[in-house]
Each structure stands twice: as structure tokens, then as C-alpha cells.
C-alpha distance (Angstrom), angle and dihedral (degrees) to the residues before:
residue distance angle dihedral
M1 . . .
S2 3.81 . .
V3 3.71 124.1 .
T4 3.78 130.0 -137.8
S5 3.70 123.0 -141.2
T6 3.82 88.1 -119.7
E7 3.82 90.0 56.3
L8 3.86 91.5 48.4
A9 3.73 91.6 46.6
S10 3.74 88.3 64.0
H11 3.86 91.4 70.3
R12 3.70 120.7 87.5
F13 3.90 89.6 -126.8
A14 3.89 89.2 67.7
A15 3.75 96.8 50.9
G16 3.78 109.6 128.8
L17 3.81 95.9 10.8
T18 3.83 114.8 135.2
A19 3.89 119.1 -114.3
P20 3.80 91.9 -107.0
Q21 3.86 90.8 50.1
L22 3.83 90.4 48.8
D23 3.78 89.1 50.1
R24 3.80 94.0 51.9
L25 3.82 91.9 47.6
A26 3.90 93.9 44.6
A27 3.86 87.0 53.3
I28 3.76 91.6 63.9
A29 3.81 97.8 36.8
A30 3.72 127.4 96.1
S31 3.78 126.5 -163.2
V32 3.75 111.0 -126.4
E33 3.91 136.0 -175.6
L34 3.76 115.1 -146.3
A35 3.72 120.2 -158.4
A36 3.82 121.1 -137.1
G37 3.78 109.8 -97.5
T38 3.84 93.3 30.8
R39 3.81 110.6 139.6
L40 3.88 104.0 -143.6
F41 3.75 97.2 -172.7
D42 3.91 145.5 -28.8
E43 3.73 128.1 -122.5
G44 3.79 110.2 -91.6
G45 3.74 95.3 28.0
Q46 3.83 125.7 120.6
A47 3.79 108.3 -75.9
A48 3.75 108.9 -139.7
S49 3.79 111.4 147.8
L50 3.80 145.8 57.8
W51 3.83 119.9 -153.1
L52 3.74 125.9 -161.3
I53 3.82 102.2 -157.0
R54 3.78 114.6 -139.1
S55 3.88 100.0 173.2
G56 3.75 140.4 -8.8
R57 3.81 131.5 43.6
I58 3.76 130.9 -77.7
A59 3.82 125.1 -174.4
L60 3.82 125.3 -144.7
D61 3.75 110.4 -148.7
L62 3.69 148.6 176.7
H63 3.79 130.5 -135.2
V64 3.82 107.5 -124.4
P65 3.87 113.2 -173.3
G66 3.73 113.7 -114.1
R67 3.83 92.9 8.0
D68 3.70 139.6 77.2
R69 3.78 119.4 -87.2
L70 3.82 110.6 -74.5
I71 3.79 112.2 -131.4
V72 3.80 108.6 -138.4
E73 3.78 99.1 178.0
T74 3.79 140.3 -2.4
L75 3.76 118.1 -140.9
G76 3.80 128.5 -159.4
P77 3.81 144.6 164.3
G78 3.79 112.5 -16.5
D79 3.82 93.1 21.1
E80 3.78 128.3 119.3
L81 3.91 120.8 -132.8
G82 3.72 123.1 -164.6
L83 3.86 117.3 40.3
S84 3.83 98.1 150.8
W85 3.81 95.2 90.3
L86 3.81 88.2 68.6
V87 3.77 91.8 76.9
S88 3.78 136.7 51.6
P89 2.93 123.6 -76.9
P90 3.85 93.6 31.3
R91 3.77 99.1 -137.7
W92 3.74 125.8 144.1
Q93 3.74 113.6 -105.5
F94 3.86 93.5 -159.4
G95 3.72 138.8 14.7
A96 3.73 126.0 -108.2
M97 3.85 131.6 -146.0
V98 3.78 128.4 178.8
Q99 3.85 105.9 -122.2
L100 3.83 97.3 176.4
A101 3.81 121.0 22.1
A102 3.83 107.7 -86.8
S103 3.70 143.2 -163.0
A104 3.75 122.3 -152.5
F105 3.82 146.6 155.7
E106 3.83 109.3 -110.4
L107 3.72 121.9 -154.9
T108 3.78 121.3 -176.6
A109 3.77 116.4 -125.5
A110 3.93 91.7 -128.0
A111 3.83 92.1 52.3
V112 3.87 91.7 46.5
T113 3.83 92.9 45.2
S114 3.79 91.6 48.5
L115 3.83 91.9 48.4
C116 3.85 91.1 48.8
E117 3.78 91.7 49.4
S118 3.70 92.2 52.2
D119 3.80 96.4 42.2
H120 3.82 109.3 36.7
E121 3.82 95.3 -176.1
L122 3.74 90.8 56.0
G123 3.94 89.6 43.0
Y124 3.73 86.4 55.0
Q125 3.78 93.0 50.0
V126 3.75 94.1 46.9
T127 3.87 91.9 46.5
R128 3.83 91.6 49.9
R129 3.77 91.3 52.0
L130 3.70 94.0 47.1
L131 3.84 92.5 46.8
D132 3.84 89.9 51.9
T133 3.74 88.0 52.5
A134 3.92 91.2 50.3
I135 3.86 91.2 47.2
G136 3.82 90.0 49.3
R137 3.73 90.3 52.8
L138 3.81 92.1 46.7
Q139 3.72 89.8 53.8
A140 3.73 92.7 47.3
A141 3.85 89.2 52.1
R142 3.84 90.2 49.8
I143 3.76 92.3 53.6
R144 3.88 91.5 47.6
I145 3.87 87.8 49.9
L146 3.75 92.6 49.4
D147 3.84 91.1 48.7
L148 3.82 91.0 47.7
Y149 3.84 96.6 48.3
A150 3.79 102.6 25.0
A151 3.80 113.7 135.7
P152 3.75 112.9 -110.5
P153 3.88 111.0 -93.2
R154 3.82 114.8 -88.0
A155 3.78 118.2 -111.4
T156 3.78 108.6 -107.8
Q157 3.86 112.6 -111.5
S158 3.77 121.2 -125.0
S159 3.74 119.9 -127.5
G160 3.75 92.0 -103.6
G161 3.76 97.7 48.5
P162 3.76 131.2 87.9
R163 3.81 115.6 -58.6
S164 3.74 107.8 -172.1
G165 3.75 141.1 -36.7
G166 3.79 96.0 66.2
P167 3.79 138.1 -67.8
A168 3.75 120.3 -19.0
L169 3.70 116.0 -105.9
P170 3.81 123.8 -131.1
G171 3.74 108.3 -76.1
G172 3.77 94.9 31.8
S173 3.83 99.1 -79.3
R174 3.76 129.4 119.4
């Protein structure tokens, strides 16, 4: 189903784009409905699309041998799915599964690449937005890793206990 520039403008990704830029992106976008349980792609597969999620929930996951897939992030309205086509080789770094029926704007990587090559200002705007998304995901992963591997909190020291320089020796000296 085709997409109007007004519809596309409702997505966070489009904020700040000019009317002509919105028109060009809308011309290559399709409105899609994604059923719950649909596997959109698997890690290692050919990366070929970008989805701008309008509703629903989609999980990014990793294959872990001998275990269930590990969900690394859950995406929802206003999020972008599918950044891997930006780099060579264009291979998915994660898998994606629709958890809750979703609607999205889908843009093929080939069409976006062609549009960005012919309109460098639009290419810059698209690249900035996708880089912001990638940085946000790296920061979220960093926080999850810190939570997972954080040292246990240190016990607070009373005013009469050791302050620094190692353990107190008998008699209170160091």
C-alpha cells in the first residue's frame, strides 16, 4: 500500500525533513501490516529493508546454540528496524520477530540507497537519523551490560571504621 508524505511525517524518523524530502521518501515507502509471530529476518541473512514502526512490538534477537533465542531489544512505535544494510556486507546482525501485531512503513535498502545517492542532503539526513538510532542502541546495550556485570554495592563505612590505605591494624593504626 502506498504512503503519503503526511502519513510518513507522523513517524519520529521524519521529524525535521523538508516537504520535498518527505515526498521522495514517501514515494519509495510501503505501508505494511505484520502479524504476530512473523519472523522478519534471521541474523546472517541478506539485509534489504528498513522499517519505520508505527504500532506493535518487534523483538531483536540472537541465536544462542543450545538455547532459545536471546532477546536483546524490543522495538515499538516510533522506532526504526533494519540498520544492517548500511554497511558492507549487508548482513543482518540480529534476527527479528513480531511479538505484537505491528504496522510499519517499509523501505527497501536499494531504493533508499539510490535516493540518498541522488540527493546528498537527504542522504545526510537519513544517515544521521540511522546513526542516532545505532548510538542509542549501543548506549542501551552498555547499560544492560553494566547492570549484568556490575560489582555488588560496597557496604557503607561507619565513621569509626577504616577510611583508606587498607585494613585497620589491631589497636586502630595502619
